[in-house]
N, C-alpha and C positions, 0 to 999 in steps of 0.2 A: 579645434578653435571651431567655435558658433557665431553664426548672425543672427541679431533680432532687426526687425524694421520696425518702427513705432508707428502709430496713426498716421502723423505728420510725416514720414518716407523718413523720417532720421535713421539713417542704421548704429548700428552698436554691434561691436565686437567684442566678445569674451573668450581671450589670448588663452588663458588657464588658469588654474586652478592657482588660488595662493589665499596664506592667513592674514598676512599683512597685504589690505588691499589699494591698487593704483586704477589711475585713470586718466586716460589720453583724451583731449579733444585735440581734434587734428580737421585745419579750416585748409578749402584750398584757394589760398592767397598767401602770395609772398613775393620778394623784390622782382621778381621775373613777370609778374603778372598784375603790381600794384599799378594802379590808376596813376598816381603821384609820387615820383622818386621819394622813398624813404620813409611812404606811409604804411609798409607790412610792419617795419622796424619798431616805428615810435608805437601804433599799435599793439601790438608785441609785449613794449614796456610797461603800456598803462594798464593793460589787460592781466598781465601774469601777476604782479601784487597782488590784484582782487579776486582770482582763481585761487585761492588759498596758497599764495606766492608760489606757484608753479614754477618749474624751468621751462624754459620756450627752448625751442630749436625750429631755426627757419632753412626751409629744403629748397630752397628757389621758387616753385611752386604750390609750398604748402607752408603754415608753420601749426607745427603741433605744441601743447599745453601740455605740462606731463606733474599729476601733482598724486597723490593717495591719502592714506588715512587708517586707521586701525577697523577693523568689521564694525564694532561699537559704534564707530563715528564717521559711520560710513552714509547713513542716511544722511546728515550734517552737511558733508561733504558734497553731496548731489543737491542739496538744497543750496545753497553760496553758490555751485558752480553754473548752475539752471537760471538763478537769480542773476549771475552780473551776464550772463550770454544775452540774456533777455533783454537789460537794463543795464546795462555799463556806465559807470561815471567817467564823461570823456569831458571834465573841467577844463576850461583853457588852461589854467595854473599844474594839472595834471601832465597836460599835453606837452606845456615849455618845461619843466621838469624832466620827463621822457626825451625829448627832443635834444637837452641837455645834456643828455647822459647818453645817448648814443653818437652825440659829436666828440665827445670825450672819447670813447671807445673809439671810435674809428681814427682820432688822430693818435692814440696812442697804439694802434695795430698797424697803420698804414706802414709806415718805415719798417716794418719785421721782414724779414728774408725768406720766410714759406710763407709768410703770407703775400709779397710780391709776386712770388711765381707761383702759386696755384691762382691766384687773380689771372696773371697774362695768360693761365692754361686756361681757363675757362674760356677767355675771352679771344682764343683762337682757335680752341675747341666748337666753339659756337659764335659768328660773328665774326667781323676785321682784325685781321689779326693787328692790324694799327691802332685797334678800342685800346683805349688806356681808365685807369682807374683815377675819375679826379674825387678825391677826397674832399676838396674844399664843396666843390659843386653841389655834391650828395649833402654836407653838412647845414648849407646854405637853403637847399629845400626841404630837410629835415626842418631847420630853425621856422620855416614858413608856414607848418603848418598850422590846423584851425580844426575848432570844435568840430563844423560842420563838415573838413574833409574827415576825420576818423566816423563820424554820423554815418557817412554816405559808405563808408566800409563795412562797419558792421550791419546796415540795412542790407548792403547787396552783399556779401559773403559769409555773413555768420548767422546765417539758416540753416535749417534742415536740408535744404539740398547739395548743400556745398561744406556740412561738415558728417563727419565721422569718431563715433566718440568708442575708445576702448577701455576694457574693463579686462583686472587680473584679480578674479577672487574664488569663494568656493560657496557661493550662493547657490542655488538649484536655477535652472537657467528660466522658471519658471517667476519667481520671484525677484529673478534681476529685470525679469522682462514687466513686469506692475513695477517697479521702482521706475526704472528709469522712463519709463510711458506717466508716470504720476508726477513725475521733474523734468523730462525734457519734450512733453507731449504736444505743450502747449507753442514751443519755438516757432516760429514761421514759418513756413514752406520757402519760402523764395522761389529763384528762380535759379537751376543749375549753372553755374559761370564757365564759359568756356576759355581756353586758354591756347594761343597760337603758339606751337613750338616753334623755338629758334633753330634758323639751320646750322646744319653742320659743317663746317669747311675744310677742320683741320690748316693744318701748316708750320713753320717754323720761326721760334722767336728767340731770341739770345738777350739773356738780361748780366747787366754788369753781378761781379763778385760782392754782396753784402753780406757783413758779419764774419760768423767762421767758418762756412761753410759752402762746398760747391753741390750745383744738381746736375740730375738729368731725368727726366719725369717722359714715358711717350705713351701715347694713349689713342685709342681705338674708338670709334663710335657704336655704341652698344644699345642705344636705344630701344630699337626693334628688335633685339633676339631674340631668337628662337633656339630649342635644343641648351637651355638653362643648368642643365645638369654639368652634362660635356663642359660646358665653360666655366663650372663651378670645378671642376676636377681638372681640368685643363691649369686655371687661377691658382692651384693648390701645388699642382707641377714645377710651374715657374717659379714661385716662391720659394720651396723646396731646393730647387736647381739653385739657385741663385743665395741662397742661404750658403750651400753650399761651398759655391764658388767666390765669395765674399769672408769667405770662414778667415777670422786674423787678419782681417785688412780694419776693421770700424767703422766701415761703410756702414748705413743704416739703407735696408732697402724694402718695398713697400708695393704689393702687388693686390688692388683693389678695386670697385666697383665704385669711382668718382662722378662729378658733378651733380645733376640738380634730379630732383623728380620729374623723370618724364624726358629726360634728354642726360642720358650715362653716359659713361667712357669705360673703357677696361683701359687704366694705367695704372705702371711699371715701374715706380723712378728709383733711383737710385742718391743717399746724400753724401759727402766726403767729405773731409776735411779741407780747406782754404790750400793750404800747403802743398796738397798733391794736384795731379795734373788729371783731369777727366775724360781724356781723351780713351785710357786704358779700361776704366770703367762703361763708358760707351761701348765699347767690342765685346766686355762680359756681356749687358745686355742686349744687343742685338746679337749676340752669339746664339742663346738662351731661346730669342725669341724663331728665329732663324730654324732653329733645329724641334721645337713644336709643329712645323707645319713641313718638313722636310722626314723628320724620324719618326715612327711607332714607338713609342718608349717599351721598355721593357716591362716582364710582367711583376719584377719585385716593386718596380716605381709604380708602377699603377695602383698595386693594393696598397702602398703608400700613400697618394695622390690622393685615393677614394677614399679610404681613412681618414683622412685630411679635413675634406670637404663636406664629410660626412661631421665630421667631429666641429667645425666651423660654421655650419646649419645650424646642429644642434644650440651650441651656444648661444650662437644668437638668439634663437626664437626661445630660450631658457631664460631671457630676459626680457619680464613682461615689457615692458617701456617700449624695447624697441619692435618686441612684435608687436605692440598697437600702432607703431606709427608706419610700420611696413603694410600692416594689413592693412590702416588708413589707406594709403597711398593705394591701394591695390583696388579697393574700392570705388577712391575719389579719380584715379586716372585711367583704370584698367575695367578689363571685367569684371573683378572681383577677385578675393582671393584666393590665391592656390592654394592646394592640397601640400602642407608640410612634410606629412608623412609618405606620401605621393612621391616628393618632389626628394625626400631622402634616401627612400627606394630604388627611385629609378638611380641616385647617384653611383651606388653599386653595381649597375649592371652599365655601366660606362666602361668602355671598349679602347684602349692603344688607339685602334682607328679611328673611335668616333671623337677621341682627343686631334686625333690630325684631322682632321676635318672641317672640324669647328675651327681650329687653328687658322686652316688655308680660310675658310670663310672670312673669320675676322680681321686677319691678318690682311688679305689683299687689299682694303679698302685703304683710304690714304690717312696715316698719322695724325696727330698730334704732335709736335716735339718742343720745347720746351729746354733751355741750357742756359743755367747763370753759372759760369766760367766764363775764363780768357781763354781764348784760341780754340775753341773747338772742333770739333768737324763740323762740315756744313752742312747743309739739308741733303744738297746730293750724294755725300758719301755717307752718311747713315742710311742713306735710303738705297743706298747701294748695298749698305751688310745688313742692312733686313732682308 
């Protein structure tokens, strides 16, 4: 992974070689740091179509636009994207159409069980546990947006200080630099925009059963995690053990880094059918988490977990767009992109003691607990089991 810095300070990350070229534009604005509710979503809708029908991904504090082309059409793609970034079409009619689309999408998603528990999880982890997503208030704000609102966002955030471009291509680095300077070197420098991180609070919330399943999700703040290789191996170990313990039950488990870019949690969840009792599954989840911080893993378990963690990391960064978004966040929100090879090599050096130590470090902090079920264990009962 190579980085190019243009004359206006714009950072370009070349993620890997590819015969089919991909391009990502990651901007340091999302729904957490937008100046008015819904601005990031509407701006994304308005600009994505202009940016070569890009796929847009929102990460709370960033928005990434993903597109691509053949090698022969790459020059035309760069010209089109740079033209939109410097002179986007922000007519009110386009904004109204985008607002209507966002409103319709919001109403469609609001009743979905997974949407409900994941929103409640984020609100419980970062902020007041009483914070409830108000879909209609959000929609009202979205529909009030005007051209001048989006112009202010573009002028403030869509500048070289707040954008990182990711490219996957087989061009020599020097050729790529010349192309990027030609098309993006005139983008206004602007001023780097900062955002205030939300306070991690953790807590407990119970939701009613909605739809055809029940859920237990437990997470811990890892926004400032060090010892990432150890944590990756630990997560792979937890996922593997849950897979074994849940075999033949029909339950679905997930162990992942969840939340927002800049405010991340390590979250483990189990989803079961609506006719089952959630408490035995809470027992399984808690016992496996407790085991990580109280018992060192066997040599065989360590070998399996290290290999799994390395494979997952390789798989993630073999996808040029995933790699570009992660690298862009590291450039925008951290001190720069870490070395992937070093991270993978470090994975194979992680010991059983390292895993136990990182588990102790992470799991001693206050958890976020979300249960969508009737008559689940109380917060105190779950904490006792952990």
